[in-house]
N, C-alpha and C positions, 0 to 999 in steps of 0.2 A: 278595656280588659276583658280577659276571657272569662265566660260564666260557666262554673263546674256544677252540674247537677248529680245529687244522690238521694235517693228516696224523696224525692219534691222539695229538697231544700237546696238553697243557694249555697256554695262554699267557693272560697276565693283561697290562691295559692299563697305561700311565703311571700314571694315576689310582690304580688298584689297589695298584701296587707302592710308589707315594709313601705310599700310606694303612698299607702294612706296615712302611715304615721311618719313619714319622711325618714325611715332608719333603714338600715342595710337588713336584708332576707335573713341573715343569720340571728339577727335580734328576735325577728318572728319565729325563726324556729327554736330558739332559746325560750321565748315565753311559752311556748307549745309545750317543749320538753318539761319546763317548771311548773306547768298549771296556772300560769299568770292569765291564759288567754285560751278559751276552748278550743280544741281541735281535736281531729281524727288522723290517723294514720293508717289507710285502709292498705293491709297486705305488705307492710314496711317500706310502701312507697314513700310520697312527698307529704308533708303536712297539709292537711286541707281546713280552712278556718270558716265556720259556719257565719255567713255575711250578717245575719242579727247580732251575734256576739261581738264581731269586730264593730259594727255600727255602735252599739250600745257602748263598748269601750271608749270609743271616739268620743261620744257623747257625755261621758263620765269626767270630772276635772281629775288631773292627777292628784295624788296625796304625796306628802312629803313626809317620811318617816324622821320624826325628831326624838325618837327613843335611844339613840345612839349619837352621842354629841361627841365622841372622838375621844383620843386621850385626855386626860385630865392635866389640866394646868399645875404646874407646881411653883 
């Protein structure tokens, strides 16, 4: 993996984050746009994800939203 440094913090690209989560890079970009995973986009370039935020997300078990159970059975 390539290490990206900005202001003494480690950052990962969307491709690197995607590999860690085993998803497509587009998914990581959607997470950044949606605020689901902290990221910065310096001067409109590619998203950069703080390594600490990515590692924290990997250590957190996923949650399942059960509030929407779909269409009611009739």
